[in-house]
C-alpha positions in Angstrom: 49.2 -67.1 -54.8 45.8 -69.5 -55.4 45.9 -73.0 -55.7 45.4 -74.5 -58.5 42.8 -77.2 -59.4 41.9 -79.0 -62.8 38.6 -79.9 -62.9 37.4 -83.3 -64.7 35.1 -82.5 -67.0 34.0 -80.8 -70.2 30.6 -79.1 -68.9 31.1 -75.7 -68.2 28.1 -75.6 -65.9 29.8 -77.8 -63.1 33.0 -75.4 -63.4 31.4 -72.3 -62.9 29.6 -73.7 -60.2 32.6 -75.0 -58.6 34.3 -72.4 -59.1 31.8 -69.9 -57.8 31.9 -72.4 -54.1 35.6 -72.8 -53.9 36.5 -69.1 -54.2 36.6 -68.2 -50.8 39.1 -70.6 -50.1 41.6 -68.7 -52.6 41.4 -72.1 -55.1 42.0 -71.4 -59.3 39.6 -74.5 -60.8 40.6 -75.0 -64.2 38.5 -77.0 -66.9 40.5 -80.2 -68.2 39.6 -78.9 -71.8 42.2 -75.8 -71.0 45.0 -78.7 -71.5 43.6 -80.6 -74.2 42.9 -83.7 -71.7 41.7 -86.8 -73.4 38.7 -88.3 -73.1 39.1 -91.8 -70.4 36.8 -94.6 -70.9 34.7 -95.1 -67.9 34.3 -98.2 -66.8 33.3 -98.6 -63.2 30.4 -99.8 -62.1 29.8 -97.2 -59.9 30.1 -93.4 -59.5 32.7 -93.4 -56.4 35.0 -95.7 -59.2 34.1 -93.8 -62.7 34.6 -90.6 -60.7 37.9 -91.8 -59.2 38.7 -93.1 -63.1 37.9 -89.4 -64.2 40.3 -87.5 -61.1 43.5 -90.0 -61.9 43.7 -89.4 -65.5 43.3 -85.6 -65.4 45.8 -85.7 -62.9 48.0 -87.7 -64.7 48.1 -85.6 -68.0 48.3 -82.5 -66.5 50.4 -82.6 -63.4 48.0 -81.0 -61.5 45.5 -81.8 -58.2 42.2 -82.6 -59.7 38.5 -82.7 -59.0 36.0 -84.9 -60.9 32.5 -85.3 -60.5 30.2 -88.7 -61.4 26.6 -88.4 -61.0 23.3 -89.5 -62.4 19.5 -91.1 -61.9 18.0 -94.1 -60.2 14.7 -95.2 -60.3 13.6 -97.8 -58.6 11.1 -99.3 -60.8 14.2 -100.4 -62.8 16.5 -101.4 -60.6 18.2 -98.6 -60.1 18.5 -97.7 -63.6 19.7 -95.6 -65.6 22.6 -95.1 -62.7 25.8 -95.1 -64.1 24.9 -95.4 -67.6 22.4 -92.2 -67.3 24.4 -89.9 -69.9 24.2 -92.3 -72.6 21.1 -94.4 -71.3 18.8 -94.1 -74.8 22.9 -95.2 -76.4 26.0 -93.3 -77.2 26.1 -89.2 -78.5 22.6 -89.1 -77.9 20.7 -86.0 -76.6 19.2 -85.2 -73.1 15.7 -85.6 -74.4 17.0 -89.0 -76.1 17.5 -90.1 -72.4 14.0 -88.3 -71.3 12.3 -90.1 -73.8 13.7 -93.8 -73.1 13.5 -93.0 -69.3 9.3 -92.0 -69.8 8.6 -94.8 -71.9 10.4 -97.3 -70.0 8.1 -96.1 -66.8 5.1 -95.7 -69.0 2.1 -97.1 -67.0 3.9 -97.9 -64.1 2.8 -96.0 -60.7 5.7 -96.6 -59.0 7.9 -93.6 -59.8 10.0 -92.9 -56.9 13.8 -91.7 -57.8 16.7 -90.0 -56.8 20.0 -88.2 -58.4 23.3 -89.2 -56.9 26.6 -87.0 -56.9 30.2 -88.3 -56.4 33.1 -85.8 -56.1 36.7 -86.6 -55.8 39.4 -84.6 -55.0 43.5 -86.2 -55.3 46.2 -84.6 -55.2 48.2 -86.1 -57.5 47.6 -89.4 -60.1 48.7 -91.5 -57.1 47.4 -90.4 -54.4 46.0 -93.4 -52.5 43.6 -91.7 -49.9 41.5 -89.5 -52.0 38.5 -87.2 -50.4 35.4 -88.5 -51.7 31.8 -86.7 -50.9 28.6 -88.6 -52.2 25.2 -87.0 -51.6 21.8 -87.7 -53.0 18.4 -85.6 -53.8 14.7 -87.7 -53.3 12.4 -87.2 -55.8 10.1 -88.8 -58.3 10.1 -89.1 -62.1 6.9 -87.4 -63.4 4.3 -88.0 -66.5 5.4 -85.3 -68.6 8.4 -82.5 -68.9 7.8 -79.4 -67.2 10.4 -76.2 -67.1 13.6 -75.3 -69.1 16.0 -74.7 -66.5 18.9 -76.9 -65.5 20.0 -79.8 -67.8 19.7 -83.9 -67.9 16.5 -85.4 -66.2 15.6 -82.0 -64.5 12.3 -81.4 -66.4 10.9 -85.0 -65.5 12.9 -85.2 -61.8 9.7 -83.5 -59.5 11.2 -82.1 -56.2 8.2 -83.1 -53.4 9.3 -80.6 -50.9 8.9 -77.3 -53.7 5.9 -78.6 -55.9 7.9 -78.6 -59.0 10.5 -80.3 -61.7 14.0 -79.3 -60.7 13.9 -77.7 -63.9 11.1 -75.4 -62.7 13.6 -74.2 -59.6 15.9 -71.1 -60.0 19.6 -71.6 -60.1 20.2 -70.8 -57.0 17.7 -72.8 -55.1 18.5 -75.8 -56.9 22.5 -75.4 -55.8 20.7 -75.2 -52.1 19.1 -78.6 -52.8 20.3 -80.6 -55.1 23.0 -83.6 -55.2 25.6 -81.4 -56.7 25.1 -78.8 -54.4 25.0 -81.0 -51.2 28.2 -82.9 -52.4 30.0 -79.4 -53.2 29.0 -78.3 -49.5 30.7 -81.3 -48.0 33.8 -81.0 -50.3 34.1 -77.2 -49.3 34.2 -78.6 -46.1 36.8 -80.9 -46.3 39.0 -78.0 -47.9 38.5 -76.0 -45.4 39.7 -78.1 -42.8 42.7 -79.5 -44.8 43.4 -75.7 -45.9 
């Protein structure tokens, strides 16, 4: 019988990625939407804090172990912004395009465009777990002047990957999973699960 773990996200792409990577461990990844888990305020000032908040909330409302992801992009020339506010950089209820437009506007005329994606994955066994497993990884790149590519989501069309000579939105799903911040953090989490399984 497989172990059920709730994934504290409504993002179906993240659910699919995790389910595939953890399938060899006989783990059943279930999105929190199946339990009607309520929204929780992400009041942390770091990706780690927000991921823990989301994981504890999902575990509390479902009674299951939980995995939560918090991720975003930081730009050196903007002192690390958008950072934890990446999804709501242009305000609340905004589109990915709104956030991209704001980022390109803020960097207009700036030659310094080094940036990185961050992903933090947190696994907790239960709501009061005092020692959550925390995996974090980054992906270095640069912000382009214009958008390129149609794959991915978020800031992918303006995140240039020097090693590949293109943006993240121009990579295949397999290429992106092999290189990205989330792919690296998932590999770390998989190794941790194998160690405790």
